[in-house]
N, C-alpha and C positions, 0 to 999 in steps of 0.2 A: 504494500500500500504506500502511495506517495506521501511522504512526510516533510517534503521541502517547504511546505507552506508555514511550518512552525517558525521558520527564520525570516518570513516575509513581513513587509510593512503591515501593521494591523488595519490600515485604511485601504489596503489593496483588495481586489477581487479574489486574488489567489488565496489570501488569508480567509476571506469570507467563505469561499467554497470549501476550503480545508476544514474550517470549524464545523460546517454542516456535515461534511463527510465523516469527521471524527464522531460527532454526536450520533449520526445514523449507525455507525459501526458499533458504538457502545450499546445503543438500544437493542440492536439486532443480536448481540452476543449476551448481554446481561438480562434481556427480556424484562426490563423495567425502565420507567421514565422518571421515577421519583427518588430512587436511592442509588445514585451513581457517584463515584469518587470524583472530586473536582481536581483537575490537573493544573490549575493556574499556579503562578509562582508564589502566591500567598498560602494557598491551601495544600499544595504539594501532595495531593491524593490522601489527605488525612481526614477530610470532611466529606459528608454525603449530602448532595443536594439534588433538586430536580433539574431537568434539561434546561429550562429557562434561566435559572440562576447560574448554572455552569456556563451557559453561552455568554451571559453578562460578564462573569468573572474572566473568561478567556479574552474577551474584548477589552475589558477595563484594565486587568492586571497583566495580561499576557500569559501564554502557556509556558510551563516549565520545559525549556528546551533540552534539558538533560534527560527528560522522560522519553527515551528513544524506543523502548520496547513497551508497548501498551498492555502490559500483563494485567493491570487492574481493570481493563476494559475489554477483555476477551481475547487478546492476542496471545498465541502460544509462546511459552518461554523458550528463548534461544540460548541453549547451553553454551557457555563460553569455553574456549579451549585455552584460554590464557591462564596458566597455572599460577601466575603471580597474583590473581584475584583471590585465590584461596590461601591466604597467608597462615601458615601453620604456627601454632603457639605451643610453648613447652613450659611445664611447671608453673603455669599462671603468669609467666613473664613474656612480654612481646619480644619478637626477634630483633627489634631495634634497641633493646635496652642498653647493650654495651656501647652502641654507637652514640646513644644519648649522652652517656658519661664522658665519652672521648671528645665530643665536639660541643659540649655544653648545651645540649638540647633537652627538652622534656617530651613526654609522650604526646602532648598535644601538638607539637610541631610536625608530627607525621600525619595528623588527622585532618579531615575535611579539605583535602588537597584539590582545589579547583571545583568546577561544577560537577565533574565526574568523581564520585567518591573513590573510584579505583585508579584514578590517574596516577597518583604517587606510586602505587604498587606496580603499575605498568612501567613507569619510568625506571625504577630500580629493580625490575624483575630479575635481571641477570645477576644482580648482587645479592639477592635474597635466597641464598642456598648455602648449605654447609661448606666450610672451607675444604673438607674432604669427606668422603662417604662415611657416615657414622659419627661424625663430630657433632656434639651438642653444645659445646662451649662457645665456638666461634662460627660466624657466617663469613662468606667471602667479603661482605661489606665491612663488618666489624673488624676483621683481621687487617683489611686494607687501611682503614682509618687509623688503627693502632700503629701500623708501620709508617704511615704518612706523618703521624705526629712525631715519631722518632726522627724522621728525616728533617722535619722543621726544627725540632728541639736541638739537634746536634749539627745542623748545617750540612747535611749530606748533599753532595752534588747529584745531578740527575743520573750520571753514569754510575756512581756508587750505588744509588738506590736501585737502578735497573739490575746490577749484579747481585744485590741483596735479594731482590725478588726471584731471580733465577735460582739462587742458592736455596731459598725457602721452598721453591717448587720441587727441587731435587730432594730435600730432606723430608718433605711430607709424603704420605702414602700416595700411590698411583690414583689418578682421577681427581686430584686436588684442583681447586679453581683459582689459585693465586695467579694474578696477572704476571706475564713474563717480561713486561717492559714498562717504563715510565709512561709511555704513551697510552697504554691500555689502562693504567691506574688513573691517569687524568681523565680519560674518557668516562670512567665509572663515577668519579667524584664530581664531574661537571653536572651530573644529574641533580645535584643539590643546588644548582645555581651558582656555584663557586667559580664562574667564568670571569674573565676580565678582558679589557681592551688595551693593547700595547700601542702607544703612540710615540712617534719621534718628535723631538723638540729642538728648537734652536739652542745651541750652547750658551748664547747670550740672553736667553729667556725672552726672545722677541715674539715668537709664534709657535704654534703647534702645527705640524704638518698634517692637517686634516682639512676637509671640505675643499676650498679652492686651492689650497697649498699642498694637497695630498701628493701630487706628482712632481713637486718642485724639488730641486737638488741644492738650491742655495736660498738662504733667508732673504726675502725681498726688502727687509729693513736694514740689516747690517751687512749682508753679502757673504756671511760665513757659510761654509759648506755644511750640508746636512750630515756628511759622513765623517767618521772618526779618522783622525790623522795619526798614523803610526810613528814609531820612534825615528824612522828614516824619512819623516816628513812626506810620506806618500799616503794619499787618501785610500782608505779601505772601503771601497764602494760596497754598499749593502750592510755595513756595520754602522749603526747610528751613533752620533756623537753624544746624544743625550736622550733619555727615554723617560716616559711617564706612564704609569699603569693606572687605568681607570676601571673601577669596579661598579658596574651599572646599578643604579638605585632602584629603578622601577620594578624589576623582577623580585628584588628582595622585599620591597614593600608589599607586593602582591602576595608573597609567601607569608608575610606576617598576618594578613587578613585571612589567609587560608587556614590558619590555625585557630581553632575555636577559642581557646583560652587567651591567646594573644590578641585576637580581634576584640574580645570582651575587655581586655585590659586597655586597649587603645581608646576607649570611651570612659575610662575611669575618672578623668578630670571633670567630666560633666555629670557623672552619677555618684560622686563621693558624697558621703552623708554629713561629715563634720565640717562646719564652717565656723571657726572660732575667732575670725578677725585677724589671725596671724598668717604670715606668709609661709605656708608649709609646702607649697608647690608653685611652679611657675604660673599656674592658672590664677594665682592670687596677685600677680604682679601688675603694675600699671601698663606695662608693654603689652601684655596679653589682652587686657581690657581695651586698650587703644586700638589694637588690631580688630577686635570684635566690633567696636564702634565705627571704624573706618570702612570695614568690609563686613556688614552684618550678614550677607548671604553666606560668606565663608564661615563666620562664627557660629551660625545656627546649625551647622552640621558637625557634631562632635568628632566624627571620624576623619575630618580633615586634619592633616598632619601638621604639627608645630615642631620645627626642627631647629637645632642649635649646631653651629659650625665651629669647629676647633681645629687648629693646626699647630704643629710643633716639629722641631727638627731633632734628629737623633743620629748617633754615630753607629753604623751597622758593623763596624770592625771591633775586634777585641782590644786593639791597641788604643790606649787612651791618648797617646801622643798624636794620633791621626786627626787631621782637621776636616776629614770628609764628613759632609752633612747631608743626610737624606731626610726628606720632609714628608710627613703624612697628613692627610686631611680626614677628619673624623666627623660624622654626623651623629647627633643624639636625638632621639624622639621624645619630646617632652609630654606627649599625650599619656605616656605610661605613668603608673604610680611611682613615687620616689624610690621605692625599694627595687624597682625593675629598670628604670631608665638608665642607670649608670652601671648596670651589669654588662659584662663583656659581650654576651650574646646579642645585646641590643645596641652596642656602640659600633656603628658601621664604618669600616675603613672604605673610603670612597676614592682616594687618590694616593699614590705613592710616587713622589718626585725624586728622581735620582740626583746625586751630587755631581761634582764634588763640592759645589758652593751652594749656599742657600739662595732661594729665588728672591728673597727680599720683597720689595714693593711690586715686583713683576709677578707675584704669585697669581694675580688675576688672570694671566695668560693661561695658566694650568687649570684654573677653575672653569674654563669655557665649557667642557663637556658636562661638568656637574651642573652649571647654570642652565644649560640647554635642557637637561632632564628636569630640573626644578621648574622651569617654565612650562614644560609639558605637564607636570603635576598640577600646576596652577590652572592651566587650561582644562584639565580633566583627562583622566585615563579610563578607557573603556575596558571591560572584561575583568574587573576586579571583583572577586567573589568574597563576600563577608560570610564566613562560616558560622559566626555566632548568631546572626540574624537569618541565615539561610537565604541570602538574596545578593544580587549584583548591585554594586554601588553605581549610582548615577554620577557622571562626570561633573555635572553642574547641579546646584541646588535649585531645581525647578527652572523657571524662566526669570528669576530675579536678576539675571545677568543683563542689566539694562544697557550695558555697552553694546550689546548685539542689536538692540532695538533703537538706540539713539540715532544712528544715521537715517533710519526710516522716518523718525519723528521730524528731523530737520527737512527731509525731502518732502514730507507731507505738508509742512508749513509753507514751503516754497510753492508747492502745488496750489494751495488755497489762495495765496497772495496773487498768483498768476491768474487763477480762475475768477477771482473777485477783486479786481484792481481798485474798486471804489472803497474797499474796506481795509486797504493795506496798512493804514495807520491806526486802526481801531483795535487795540491789543486785546480787549476783552472779547470782542466779537470773533476775532481770529482764534482765540483760545477755546471759546465755546464751540465754534465750528470744527476745530480740530478734535475736541473731545467727542463730538457726536458722529464723526465720519471716519476716524482713524482706523478702527478695527476692520471695517469693511474694505477700506482702501488697502490696508496691509495685506489682507487675505488675497486680493487680486494681484497686488504687487509681487508678493512672494510666489504666487502661482505662475505668473508670467516669467519670473526669473528662473524658476525650476525648468521651464521649457527650453532654456538656453544651455548650450554646452559650457562646461566649466563655470557653472553659476556661483559656486562658493557659498550657497545657502546652507547653514548648519542644520542638523537634525532637530535641535531644540527650537530653532526659529520656525521650522516647518510645523511642528506641533503647536507652537504658540499661535501662529497665523491661522491654523485650522480651528482654533477655539477650543474651549473645554467641553467636556461631556455635559449635556444639559440636565442629567440626573445628578443633583448636588446633595451630598449628605450633610446634615447639620449635626453639630456636637454641642453638648452642654459644657464640656471641659476639654482642654487641650494642654498638653505639656510640651513646651518648646524650650530646648536647651536648659532643662532643669527648672523652668519657670512655669508655674501653673496659671492658666487663664480660664476664668469661668464666664458664662453669660450672666446677665443681671438676674434672670429668673433662678439660676442656681445659687447665686449669692443670697437671694431673699429667703431661702430655706436653710441657710447655714450661718454660723457665727463668724466665719472668716470672710474676707472680702478679696476677690481676685478679678474684678471686672473693670476696674479703672485703668485707663490708658492715657498716655501723653504722646503727641506727635509733633515733632519739629519739622516743618515743611517750608521749602522755598516756593512761595506761591504769590498770587496776585492779591493786592490789598486795595480796596476801593473806599472812597470817602462816603459814598451814598449809592443808592440803587441807580442813580442817573449818571454816575461817574463812568465815562467812556474811556478814560485813560488811566487805568490803575498802575501802580508801581509794583515791581517784583522785589520781595525781601523775605527774610526768614520770619516765620510766624508760628507760635505755639498753639496747639489745639488740645483741649481736654475733653475726654469722652468716656462713655460707659458702653461696654460690649453688650449688644443685644442678640447677635447671632454669630456663630462660628461656622464658616463654610470651608469645605475642602474641595477645591477645584481640581478635577482630574483631566490632565492633558495627555492621557494614555501613557506616555513615557515618564511622567513625573506628576506629582500633586503639589498644590500650593495652598496653604491655609490662609484665609483672609477673614477679617473681622468686619461685621456690619455694626456700626456704632451710632449712638446718639451723641452728637458733638454739642458742646455748650456754646451758645451764641455769645458774641462779643459783649452784648449788653448784660450777660450774666457772669462777667469776669471782672474782678477788681483786685487791686493790690493794696492792702491796708498800710497804716503808718509804720507798722513793725516789719514790713517786708513780706508778710505772708500772702499767698495767693488764695483768694476766696472765689468760689463758684456757686452759682445758683443752678442746681441740677434740674430745675423745672423749666428753665429757659433753653429750649432746644433749637439749634439753627443748623445751617448747612445740610438741609434735608436731601439735597440732590448730590451730596458728596459724602456718602455714608461709609464707603468701603476703604479699607487700608490693608496692606500686607501685614501679616502677623510679625514679620521680621523687622518692620519699621517702627514699631511702637515700644514705649517703655512703660512698665507697670507702675501705677501710682495708686494712692489710697485717699479716699475722701472721709474726713472726720467732721461731724457736726460742730459748728461754731457755737459755743455756749453764750456768746455775747450777741450774736445776730441770728435771729431765728430764720430758718429757711436757707441759710448759707452754709457751705462746707469748706473746710480748710484742706488744701491740697498738700499731701505729704509724699515725699519721694524717699523710699527706704532701700537698703541693699536688697538685691533680688533674693528671694527665698527659693531654695532648691528642694524639689520634691523627688523622691525616688520610689517609683512603683515597682514592687517586687512581685514577680509571678514565679512561683516555685523558687528556684535558686538563681534565676536570671534577673539581672538588673537591666531594665530597658534603657535605651539611649536617648537620642535627640528628641524625637517627637513621639509622644505616647498618648493614645486616645483612651480616655477614661470610660466613656460609654459608647454604645453602638449608635449609629445614625438612626433617626426615627422618621425619616422621610426619604422617598426615592425620587421625588419630582423636584423641579426647579421652584424654589420658594418665590412667592409673590412679593414684590417690592414696590411700594408706592413711590412715584417720582413726582417732583414738584417743579420740574423744568418748564419754564414758559417757552424757551427756545427749543424747537424740534427741528433737528437736522434733516437733511434729505434722506439719510439712511438710518434714521432711528436714533434713540438716545442711549447714552451709557452713563454709568455712575462712576465718577472719578473725582479725586481731590486735585484741584488745579495745580499744575506745576510740580506735582509730586511724582516721583518715579515709582510707578506701581503697575498693577495689572488691570486692564480694562475689562469690564464684564458687561456683556450685552443683556 
C-alpha cells in the first residue's frame, strides 16, 4: 500500500487521498468505526477514537511518520531480519554498561535515538557482539572503547595502536571481532558522532581555507603559502602549515535531545521549583532576562539552547620549557541544572587550534565554522526529535518571527498608498486600511510567489499566509514559560489572580476621534484576559489572549506614583487580541482610598510546575481541555469596513492577524 502521502504537505490532495485510504483500510480490517487507535503525532496509537476524530487529528496534528508498519490497523507484521533490533541482555545489565563507564555516559544516552527507536541499535549493530565467541564480559564495542582510551591516555601513535590491535587479535580465540586497523576502529567509533572536520589555516591567522578559499594555495591577505616549509626551505605540497579541527555542534545537540533524561534536563531552568531570590543558576541573571525581553519568541521556548563560550591555551608537550601553545574552544549548555552543566560529558570541545603560537585577537578567524553553525541554530534546525516529549521540535516558535512578515507589511503599505493616492498623508486611514486588507493580500501575494521558480518563501510563511484552522479551542488556563495565565471567569472562582496583563506597544496615539494625524510612540495598555485561544497553523500553534483593555479615561497616576485603573471602563473594543508572548502578568488590588479603582502591581513572575506522574512538563502546559470546537463569536465595533472584511489587531503592534 502506498504510504508516501505520510510525508506530503497536509494541504495537498495526495495527503487528503492518503488519509481517506488509510481510514478505509483501518475500517475494513478492524470492522469498527468507533474504536480505532489514533496514529497522529500526539496520540501515537495510545488512544481510541472514532473515524471523524482521527481524521481531524491527522489533519491538525499530522500523522506519526515513524509509524511505517500499520500493525495496529490490520497490516500484517513484517518480521525484521536485523539482529541488532533484538538486543540481548545479560544478568539484568545492558550490553552498553561498560561503554557507559568508559566514555562517561549513562543508560539514557542510548535510548530514544531518533524517530526510529531502533536507529541507534542499527547504527552500532556491528559493534554489539561478543569480542569472541562465549565472552560475556566484553563486547566488540566495549573492548574497543577501552583500548581507545588507553591510546588517548598514553599518547599512542596510530601505527602503534594498529599493531596493538593486530596483537590483540592474535592473542584472543579464533573468531574474535577486534578490528585489525586504526581505520576500522575509527569507523566503528564514528557511529557515536565523534567525527570532526580538519581545516587548513593561514600560519599568520588570516583565513581558513574553506568556502571561496578552499582551492587557494596562498593566503590572499599576506601571501604566505598554505603548505609547510621544510628545513631545506622547500615547500611540502599537501602538508598544511597550520591546521584547525572543528567538531560539529548540531549532531551533538540532536543527540542530547534524543536522550530522554537529557532532553528533560534541558528544560530544567524553566521547570525548577525553588525561586528564593538568589542567583543559583544563570537563569537568574540579568543577561538571561534581557535576552528573554529582547527576543520573547526565543525565550518562550525553554528548549532553546543558552550557550557559554570559553577558550584557553595549553601546552600539549610534556616538556615545560616548550612554548608551543595549542588552543581549545569549549561550549557549555546553561539550560542544564548546575550539577550537570559543568560535567565533562556536557562540556563540548568545538575547536582545537594548532600552534605553535596563540591566535590572539585573530581567534575570530577560527571561530567562523562555529559561528556558521550557531547561526543555523538560531534560524532553526529541522529533524530534531525530543525524546522526553515524544515529538519533533519546530525550528521556529510558531509565526512570531515577525522579521519574515515585515517586508510584506512594508510592501502592502506601498500598495495602499499607490492605490489610494488621495489618502497618502492620512496615517490613521492608511493604518486602518492596512489592518482590514493585509491578511487577504498576503495570502494572494505568497501564492503568486510560490508559483515562481526559486521563490524563497519559507514553510512557516506559507502556513501563516494560509491562515489558521477555523476550529479554535478555548482554554481556561495556560502555562507559558512557567507563568500561569487564567481567564477572568477562572479567577472569579479562585482566591488567586492570574488574568491581569500589561502590554507595551509602539502604536498610534490620537488626541480625539477626529484626529486624522496621530503620532507613533510607545504606549502602555492594561487589561484582563477574557478568553485564551490556541490558533492552529497545522505546523505550529500560537496562543493568543482576547482581553478587555482599560480605556485611557480609566487610567490615572496618583501623587505617590502608583498607577490606578478603573476596571469598569473598557475601551479598544476593536483591538482585543494580543500574542501571549507579548504581555507581562500584572495584578490589580482594590484601592482602599478610592472606591471603584484598583492599584496596578507588577511582581516577579511566579513559576508553576504541573507534574503528571514523574514528568515535569515544559514550556506550554494546558490545564484543561478545550470546551468548544467552533470559531468563537467576537463582537466588533469597527465603523470602518475594508473591502475584504475586518480583522482584530492592536495598531502598530507586531502580532498575528485573525480574521
